[in-house]
C-alpha positions in Angstrom: 47.8 -33.6 -0.5 46.4 -30.3 -2.0 44.9 -30.4 -5.5 46.9 -29.3 -8.4 46.6 -25.6 -9.4 43.5 -25.1 -11.9 44.4 -23.6 -15.4 42.3 -20.5 -14.8 44.4 -19.5 -12.0 47.9 -20.2 -13.8 46.5 -18.0 -16.3 45.6 -15.4 -13.9 49.1 -15.7 -12.5 50.8 -15.1 -15.7 48.7 -12.2 -17.2 49.5 -10.8 -13.6 53.1 -11.1 -14.7 52.9 -9.6 -17.9 51.0 -6.6 -16.5 53.5 -5.7 -13.9 56.9 -7.1 -15.6 55.7 -4.5 -19.2 57.0 -1.8 -18.1 60.0 -3.2 -16.7 60.6 -4.8 -20.2 60.1 -1.3 -21.9 62.5 0.7 -19.5 64.4 3.3 -20.7 61.3 4.2 -23.4 59.1 6.7 -21.7 55.7 7.3 -23.4 55.8 10.7 -24.1 58.5 13.2 -24.1 59.4 14.9 -20.7 58.7 18.1 -22.0 61.4 20.9 -22.9 60.4 24.4 -21.5 59.2 26.6 -24.1 58.5 26.2 -27.8 61.7 25.5 -29.5 63.9 23.3 -27.0 63.9 20.6 -25.7 64.1 18.1 -28.7 67.0 16.3 -28.0 66.2 14.5 -24.8 62.5 13.5 -25.9 62.7 9.5 -26.7 58.5 9.3 -27.6 58.0 5.9 -28.6 53.8 6.0 -27.4 52.1 9.6 -27.8 49.0 11.0 -29.0 50.0 14.0 -31.3 47.4 16.3 -29.6 48.2 15.4 -26.1 50.5 17.7 -24.1 50.7 15.6 -21.2 51.2 11.7 -20.1 49.6 9.1 -17.8 50.7 8.3 -14.4 51.4 4.7 -13.5 49.3 3.5 -10.6 51.9 2.3 -7.9 55.0 3.9 -10.0 55.0 0.3 -11.8 52.1 -0.5 -13.5 52.1 0.2 -17.0 49.9 3.3 -18.4 49.2 4.5 -21.9 47.3 7.3 -23.9 46.6 5.4 -27.1 42.9 4.1 -27.1 44.5 0.2 -28.3 46.4 0.4 -25.2 44.0 1.4 -22.8 41.5 -1.1 -24.2 44.4 -3.8 -23.7 44.3 -2.6 -19.9 40.7 -2.7 -19.3 40.6 -6.2 -20.5 43.5 -7.0 -18.5 42.4 -5.1 -15.5 38.9 -6.4 -15.8 40.2 -10.1 -16.2 42.1 -9.5 -13.1 39.1 -8.4 -11.2 36.8 -10.9 -12.3 39.3 -13.8 -10.8 38.9 -11.6 -7.9 35.2 -11.7 -7.4 35.4 -16.0 -8.7 38.0 -16.2 -5.9 35.9 -14.3 -2.9 32.6 -15.9 -4.4 34.3 -19.4 -4.1 35.8 -19.1 -0.8 32.7 -17.6 0.5 30.6 -20.8 -0.7 33.7 -22.7 0.9 33.3 -20.2 4.4 29.5 -20.5 4.1 29.6 -25.0 4.4 32.2 -25.1 7.0 30.4 -22.6 9.3 26.6 -23.0 8.1 24.1 -20.3 8.4 24.5 -17.9 10.8 26.2 -14.4 11.8 29.1 -15.1 9.8 27.0 -16.0 6.6 24.5 -13.2 7.4 27.2 -10.2 8.4 30.6 -11.0 6.6 29.9 -13.0 3.1 27.0 -10.7 1.6 29.8 -7.8 2.0 32.4 -10.5 0.5 30.3 -10.6 -2.4 30.2 -7.0 -3.5 33.5 -5.9 -2.5 34.7 -5.8 -5.9 32.1 -3.5 -6.8 32.3 -1.3 -3.3 36.6 -1.1 -4.0 36.0 -0.1 -7.7 33.5 2.6 -6.5 35.4 3.9 -3.4 38.9 4.3 -5.6 37.4 6.2 -8.3 36.9 9.3 -5.9 39.4 8.9 -3.6 43.0 10.1 -6.2 43.5 13.6 -7.0 42.4 17.2 -6.3 38.4 17.6 -5.9 38.3 18.4 -9.3 39.9 15.2 -11.0 37.5 13.2 -8.1 34.6 14.9 -9.1 35.1 13.9 -13.1 35.9 10.1 -11.8 33.8 9.5 -9.6 31.1 9.3 -12.7 33.1 6.0 -13.3 31.8 4.8 -9.7 28.3 5.7 -10.6 28.5 3.9 -13.7 29.3 1.0 -12.4 26.6 1.6 -9.7 24.1 2.0 -12.2 25.3 -0.6 -14.7 25.7 -3.7 -12.5 22.5 -3.2 -10.9 20.4 -2.5 -14.4 22.3 -5.7 -16.0 21.2 -7.6 -12.9 17.9 -6.5 -13.3 17.6 -6.7 -17.2 19.9 -8.6 -18.9 20.6 -11.6 -16.3 17.0 -12.2 -15.2 15.7 -12.4 -18.5 18.5 -15.0 -19.7 17.9 -17.0 -16.4 14.1 -17.1 -17.4 15.1 -18.0 -20.9 17.3 -20.9 -19.9 15.2 -21.9 -17.4 12.2 -21.8 -18.7 9.6 -25.2 -18.7 6.0 -25.7 -19.4 3.4 -23.8 -18.0 0.3 -25.5 -16.6 -3.5 -24.6 -16.6 -2.7 -22.7 -14.0 0.3 -21.0 -15.3 3.0 -23.0 -13.1 6.0 -24.4 -14.4 6.1 -27.8 -14.5 10.0 -28.9 -13.5 12.1 -29.6 -16.3 9.4 -30.2 -19.1 9.9 -28.3 -21.9 8.1 -29.5 -24.8 6.6 -25.9 -25.6 10.0 -24.3 -27.4 9.5 -20.8 -26.9 6.0 -20.0 -26.7 5.9 -16.6 -24.8 2.7 -17.2 -23.0 2.8 -21.8 -22.7 6.2 -21.6 -21.5 7.9 -19.8 -18.3 9.3 -19.9 -14.9 8.1 -20.1 -11.2 9.5 -19.1 -7.8 8.4 -19.9 -4.4 7.3 -17.2 -2.0 10.2 -16.2 -0.1 11.9 -15.2 -3.4 9.2 -12.9 -3.9 10.2 -11.2 -0.4 13.7 -11.2 -1.4 12.5 -8.8 -4.5 10.6 -6.8 -1.6 13.5 -6.4 0.2 15.4 -4.6 -2.8 12.7 -2.6 -3.9 12.8 -1.1 -0.5 16.8 -0.6 -0.6 16.0 2.2 -3.1 14.9 4.8 -0.2 18.4 6.1 0.3 18.5 6.8 -3.3 15.0 8.7 -2.7 16.7 10.7 -0.1 19.6 12.3 -1.6 17.2 13.1 -4.9 14.9 15.2 -2.5 16.8 19.0 -3.2 16.9 18.0 -6.6 13.1 17.3 -7.0 12.1 20.4 -4.9 14.8 22.8 -6.5 16.3 23.5 -3.1 19.5 25.2 -3.2 20.5 24.3 0.6 20.7 21.1 2.4 22.2 19.0 0.1 24.8 17.9 2.1 22.5 17.2 4.9 20.4 15.1 2.6 23.9 13.1 1.5 24.5 12.6 5.1 21.2 11.6 5.6 20.9 9.5 2.6 24.6 7.6 3.8 23.3 7.0 7.0 19.5 5.0 5.8 21.8 3.1 3.3 24.0 1.8 5.9 21.2 1.3 8.6 19.4 -0.9 5.5 22.6 -2.8 4.9 22.6 -3.9 8.8 19.1 -4.8 8.9 19.5 -6.8 5.6 22.6 -8.7 7.1 20.6 -9.5 10.2 17.6 -10.9 8.7 19.3 -13.2 6.7 21.5 -13.7 10.7 18.0 -14.5 12.1 16.2 -15.8 8.6 18.4 -17.2 6.8 16.3 -19.1 4.3 18.6 -17.3 1.7 21.6 -19.3 3.0 20.1 -22.7 3.8 18.7 -22.7 -0.1 22.6 -22.5 -1.1 23.3 -24.9 1.0 20.9 -26.9 -0.2 22.1 -26.5 -4.0 25.7 -27.2 -2.9 24.9 -30.5 -1.4 23.3 -31.5 -4.9 25.7 -30.6 -6.2 28.3 -32.8 -4.2 25.8 -35.6 -4.5 25.7 -35.3 -8.3 29.9 -35.2 -8.1 29.8 -38.3 -6.0 27.6 -40.3 -8.2 29.4 -39.1 -11.5 32.5 -40.6 -10.3 31.4 -43.7 -9.2 29.4 -44.4 -11.9 32.4 -43.7 -14.2 34.5 -46.0 -12.3 32.2 -49.1 -12.1 29.6 -49.3 -15.0 29.7 -51.1 -17.9 31.8 -49.0 -19.8 32.8 -45.1 -20.2 30.1 -42.6 -19.9 31.2 -40.6 -22.7 33.1 -41.8 -26.0 36.2 -40.3 -27.4 33.8 -37.2 -28.6 32.7 -36.5 -25.3 28.9 -37.8 -26.3 26.9 -39.8 -23.6 26.8 -43.1 -23.6 23.0 -44.0 -23.3 24.0 -47.9 -23.5 25.9 -47.3 -20.7 24.0 -45.2 -18.5 21.2 -48.2 -19.2 23.5 -50.7 -17.8 24.0 -48.7 -14.6 20.2 -48.5 -14.3 19.8 -52.0 -14.5 22.4 -52.7 -11.8 20.9 -50.3 -9.4 17.4 -52.3 -10.3 18.0 -55.1 -7.9 14.8 -56.4 -8.3 14.6 -56.1 -11.9 10.8 -54.4 -12.0 12.1 -51.7 -14.6 11.9 -49.1 -11.4 14.5 -48.0 -9.0 12.8 -46.5 -5.7 13.8 -45.2 -2.7 15.3 -48.8 -1.0 17.0 -49.5 -4.0 19.0 -45.9 -5.0 19.9 -46.0 -1.1 21.8 -49.2 -1.5 23.7 -47.7 -4.6 24.6 -44.6 -2.1 25.6 -46.8 0.5 27.9 -48.2 -1.9 29.2 -45.2 -3.0 29.5 -44.1 1.0 31.7 -47.2 1.6 34.3 -45.9 -0.5 34.4 -42.7 1.4 32.6 -40.3 -0.3 29.0 -39.8 1.5 28.2 -39.7 5.2 24.6 -39.1 4.8 22.8 -41.5 2.6 19.4 -40.8 3.3 20.0 -37.2 2.4 21.6 -38.1 -0.8 19.2 -40.8 -1.7 16.6 -37.8 -1.0 17.8 -35.2 -3.5 18.2 -37.9 -5.9 15.1 -38.7 -5.6 14.0 -35.3 -6.0 16.0 -34.5 -9.0 15.4 -37.7 -11.1 11.4 -38.2 -10.4 9.7 -35.9 -12.9 6.5 -37.6 -13.0 6.6 -37.5 -8.8 5.5 -41.3 -8.6 7.8 -41.7 -6.0 9.9 -44.0 -8.3 12.6 -43.5 -11.1 11.7 -44.5 -14.6 14.3 -45.8 -17.0 13.4 -42.8 -18.9 13.8 -40.2 -16.2 16.7 -41.8 -15.4 18.8 -41.7 -18.7 17.5 -38.5 -18.9 19.0 -37.0 -15.4 22.1 -38.3 -15.8 22.7 -36.8 -19.1 21.6 -33.5 -17.7 23.9 -34.1 -15.1 26.8 -34.8 -17.2 25.8 -31.6 -19.3 25.9 -29.8 -16.2 29.3 -31.2 -15.0 30.9 -30.2 -18.1 30.0 -26.6 -18.3 31.4 -26.3 -14.5 34.6 -27.5 -15.3 37.7 -25.2 -17.3 36.0 -24.1 -20.4 33.3 -26.1 -20.4 34.4 -28.3 -23.1 34.9 -32.2 -23.2 38.1 -33.7 -22.1 39.1 -37.5 -20.8 39.9 -35.9 -17.1 36.4 -33.7 -17.1 34.9 -36.0 -14.5 38.0 -36.4 -12.1 38.0 -32.5 -12.3 34.6 -31.6 -11.4 34.5 -34.3 -8.7 38.2 -32.9 -6.9 36.2 -29.6 -7.3 33.5 -30.3 -4.7 34.8 -33.2 -2.6 37.0 -31.2 -0.2 33.8 -29.2 0.0 31.3 -32.1 1.3 32.9 -33.1 4.3 32.2 -29.8 6.0 28.6 -29.2 5.0 26.3 -28.9 8.6 24.3 -32.2 9.0 20.8 -30.9 9.3 19.7 -35.0 9.8 20.5 -35.5 13.6 19.1 -39.3 12.8 22.3 -40.0 10.4 25.9 -40.7 12.1 28.8 -41.0 11.4 31.5 -38.6 10.4 32.6 -37.5 7.0 36.1 -38.3 5.5 38.0 -35.2 4.4 40.5 -32.9 5.7 38.7 -29.7 7.3 42.2 -28.4 8.2 43.0 -28.4 4.5 39.4 -26.9 3.6 39.4 -23.8 5.7 42.7 -23.4 5.0 42.0 -23.1 1.5 38.8 -21.0 1.9 40.6 -18.3 4.3 43.5 -18.3 1.3 40.6 -17.5 -1.2 39.3 -14.9 0.5 42.4 -13.2 1.6 43.8 -13.6 -2.3 40.4 -12.7 -3.8 40.6 -9.2 -1.9 44.1 -8.5 -2.1 43.8 -8.4 -6.0 40.1 -5.8 -5.8 42.2 -3.3 -3.4 45.2 -3.7 -5.6 43.8 -3.4 -9.1 40.6 -1.5 -8.4 42.8 1.7 -9.0 44.3 0.8 -12.1 41.3 -0.3 -13.8 39.7 3.0 -12.6 42.5 4.7 -14.2 42.6 2.6 -17.5 39.1 3.2 -17.8 39.4 7.0 -17.5 42.4 7.3 -20.0 40.4 4.9 -22.6 37.6 7.5 -22.1 39.9 10.4 -23.0 41.3 8.9 -25.7 38.2 7.5 -27.7 36.2 10.6 -26.2 33.3 8.4 -24.8 32.4 9.7 -21.6 33.3 7.3 -18.8 30.1 6.6 -17.5 28.8 4.7 -20.8 32.2 2.8 -20.5 31.5 2.2 -16.9 27.5 1.3 -17.0 28.1 -1.4 -19.9 32.1 -2.8 -19.4 32.9 -2.6 -15.7 29.9 -4.5 -14.2 31.1 -7.6 -16.6 34.7 -8.2 -14.9 33.2 -7.7 -11.3 29.6 -9.8 -12.0 30.4 -12.5 -14.9 31.3 -15.0 -12.0 27.9 -14.7 -10.1 26.2 -14.5 -13.6 27.7 -17.5 -14.9 26.7 -19.6 -11.7 23.4 -18.1 -12.0 22.6 -19.3 -15.2 24.1 -22.4 -14.7 21.7 -22.8 -11.6 18.7 -21.6 -13.6 19.2 -24.0 -16.3 18.4 -27.1 -14.1 14.5 -26.3 -14.6 13.5 -26.5 -11.2 11.5 -24.0 -9.2 13.8 -24.4 -6.5 16.8 -23.6 -7.9 15.2 -20.5 -10.3 13.9 -19.5 -6.6 17.7 -19.6 -5.3 18.8 -17.6 -8.4 16.3 -14.9 -8.4 17.4 -14.7 -4.6 20.5 -14.2 -5.4 19.9 -11.9 -8.2 17.9 -9.3 -5.8 20.7 -9.7 -3.1 23.1 -8.6 -5.6 21.0 -5.5 -6.1 20.1 -5.1 -2.8 24.0 -4.8 -2.0 24.6 -2.3 -4.4 21.7 -0.7 -3.1 23.3 -0.5 0.3 27.1 -1.3 0.7 28.0 0.6 -2.5 25.6 3.3 -2.4 26.7 4.0 1.3 30.6 3.8 -0.2 29.5 5.9 -3.0 27.9 9.0 -0.6 30.6 8.7 2.0 32.9 9.7 -0.8 30.6 12.8 -1.9 29.8 13.8 1.7 33.5 13.7 3.1 35.4 15.1 -0.5 32.5 17.9 -0.4 32.0 16.6 -3.8 28.6 17.6 -6.1 25.6 15.1 -5.8 24.8 16.3 -9.6 23.3 12.1 -10.8 20.0 12.9 -11.5 19.3 10.6 -14.8 21.5 7.8 -13.4 19.4 7.7 -9.9 16.4 8.0 -12.4 17.4 4.9 -14.1 18.2 2.8 -10.9 15.0 3.9 -9.5 13.0 3.3 -12.2 14.7 -0.4 -12.6 14.6 -1.4 -9.1 10.7 0.1 -8.6 9.4 -1.9 -11.6 10.7 -5.0 -11.8 10.9 -5.3 -7.2 6.7 -4.9 -7.9 6.5 -7.2 -10.9 8.1 -9.9 -8.9 7.0 -8.9 -5.4 3.2 -9.8 -6.0 3.7 -12.9 -8.7 5.4 -16.2 -8.8 4.6 -17.0 -12.4 6.5 -15.2 -15.4 5.9 -16.4 -18.3 8.4 -15.9 -21.0 7.0 -12.9 -22.7 8.2 -11.4 -19.1 12.3 -11.9 -20.3 11.9 -9.3 -23.4 10.7 -7.0 -21.1 13.5 -7.2 -18.8 15.6 -7.2 -21.9 14.0 -3.8 -23.0 14.7 -2.2 -20.2 18.7 -2.1 -20.5 19.2 -0.1 -23.8 15.9 2.3 -22.3 18.7 3.0 -19.4 21.6 4.0 -21.8 18.9 6.1 -24.1 17.7 7.7 -20.9 20.4 8.6 -19.4 21.6 10.1 -23.3 18.4 12.1 -23.5 18.5 13.5 -20.1 21.8 14.3 -20.5 22.9 15.5 -23.4 19.2 16.7 -24.8 18.0 18.5 -22.0 21.2 19.1 -20.3 20.9 17.5 -16.6 24.5 17.5 -15.8 26.5 17.7 -19.1 28.9 19.5 -17.5 30.4 16.9 -15.5 31.3 14.6 -18.5 33.9 16.9 -20.1 35.7 17.5 -16.6 38.5 15.2 -17.0 40.4 17.0 -20.0 43.2 18.9 -19.3 41.3 22.4 -20.2 38.2 21.8 -17.9 34.9 23.1 -20.6 31.7 22.9 -19.6 28.8 23.6 -21.8 26.8 26.7 -21.2 23.6 27.4 -23.5 23.2 30.7 -24.7 19.5 31.8 -24.6 19.0 31.1 -28.8 21.3 27.9 -28.9 20.3 24.5 -29.4 21.2 21.6 -26.9 24.6 21.1 -27.5 25.3 17.7 -29.1 26.6 15.1 -26.9 30.6 14.8 -28.0 30.4 18.7 -28.9 33.4 19.5 -26.7 35.1 16.1 -27.2 38.3 16.3 -29.4 37.3 14.4 -32.1 34.4 16.8 -33.1 35.6 20.1 -31.8 38.8 19.5 -34.7 36.2 19.5 -37.4 35.0 22.9 -36.1 36.1 26.4 -38.0 36.7 27.7 -35.0 38.4 24.8 -32.5 42.2 23.7 -33.4 42.6 20.2 -33.0 45.2 20.4 -30.3 42.6 22.6 -28.5 43.3 20.8 -25.1 46.3 20.0 -25.5 47.9 22.5 -22.7 49.4 25.7 -23.4 49.3 25.1 -27.3 45.9 24.9 -26.8 44.6 27.7 -24.7 46.7 29.7 -27.9 44.5 28.3 -30.0 41.0 29.0 -28.1 42.3 32.7 -27.9 43.0 32.6 -24.1 46.2 32.7 -22.0 48.6 30.0 -20.4 51.6 31.9 -19.1 52.7 29.4 -16.6 50.2 30.5 -13.8 47.5 28.7 -14.9 43.6 29.6 -13.7 43.6 31.7 -17.0 40.1 31.7 -19.0 38.7 31.9 -22.2 35.0 32.1 -23.8 34.8 30.7 -27.4 31.6 29.6 -29.3 31.3 26.6 -31.4 28.1 25.8 -33.2 26.1 27.8 -31.1 26.6 26.8 -27.7 28.9 28.8 -25.7 31.7 26.8 -23.8 34.0 28.2 -20.9 37.6 26.8 -21.1 40.3 26.8 -17.9 43.3 26.5 -18.5 
């Protein structure tokens, strides 16, 4: 029997219906006037409901039926709505990929197919940002794709990396290595931290190498070459594609990343089965009515497993307990499950589990189970929900213990179908809502006069990477070197896919559409963050707590650097304002100071004595600037605002 739909799926479907049906409910109420020719007529057939006073153009509905608006509030809602749908698509792709990896195990599919699926939402958003409209429109909107690419990379290596250090910190020994699960020194900057294994540092080195295409594309800018721009873009595209293929093949022939992910998934299923069994057969409920753990019940469970009453659990007693669970059809590999429980519970490493270790580990498992289901809050059936979430997956895990016989119960066919459906649903949602999200961000940028790069840099990575970020933080909170190594490997792998797959998609847009490569400031912050963090994490495996604050600091510094380079040094300020109906590009005079960042935005310009508040409103705007609109287009005018000269094309 198929499991019931979760509240998250129902919420996603409901929001999808609301977004699609909204324009149908508002039929007969156009967002703007349909125009009326010249100046005087047309008043009778204009039924304006949502209309910006200074706007002469309306928005265009995606696919002809999805809603759009020209107001800041309306576009903010659309950004949140489409962003949530992209978040759900990333979640479905992640869940489907995990199921597929468990079914097939590490190998060709896990190494080639699944890494691409993980980066698919970002890649689709980057792709659609430069596909639509004319070359000029694409040049403007592709900045959203670059903002997503830079923002996703910087967020993973700064905010997420630092958060994992904080939640995963343990006490550091005299050798500066983290002691698993021991966290008694609080927020000691030098006395607590995290440790990873050598293989994680290899993943960091791969990430640092993956920035090579960025360096290649920047060669003409660095040496101020006037020719060879398209050649370097093509060369960067080829190198990015080759690095992507090499990275995927590396995972096929050295599948330690996939095996590590499988190892944690197995432990999650052991945890699910033990908690479910304990809830059903312990001497009372594990949680009281308020969701607080019943320590006395956990202690009774300990004494039930402790058959010789010596106050400690050895491996034999633990395996006998697991075999009892196996008789109910939950597990087939009792040796593997016993080893995993012993490794997770035995913090003193004396090959037995003391009563205190058992209680603390069970409390930690209960907290993790609550965080893993629904909203993370307590309900009387949350253990059932957690168990159902993992039960379908468990039977299909590859068995590494050749001596263990027997087949696990379960329905492999249903699980395979579920994995395929999740992948198809996630892919379809990402493909369907990538373009509307880009349009909403673009329109929100126009309505608020905030450059689209900053919106996409901050907001869009939250939509596409939140699922992985939550999983990474949950993994790190286990405070073990093994799971922290997995967490950081996933972070470095995500950045590597950004630098290869997503960059390859972006460069293909630039090359095929003949766009201008003018993203020096964005490339610089990607290079700095990737190289500094890559070198820092490549040659060490111990990270004290103070390192997280260094990582956090890179995030605001990246935004400040883009602001200074673009708006103070004018690296490519012109492309920031190409989205308005009248294309305005700042051109500094010989004696003028650098123009402020929003000098050519509507709000700032409206305050100038030489600039009308309707300066960007089509024909009226051109007239206000002293230019000619004349219906034919192509007219230009030059105006000076606060010492800066602007060329306006209408």
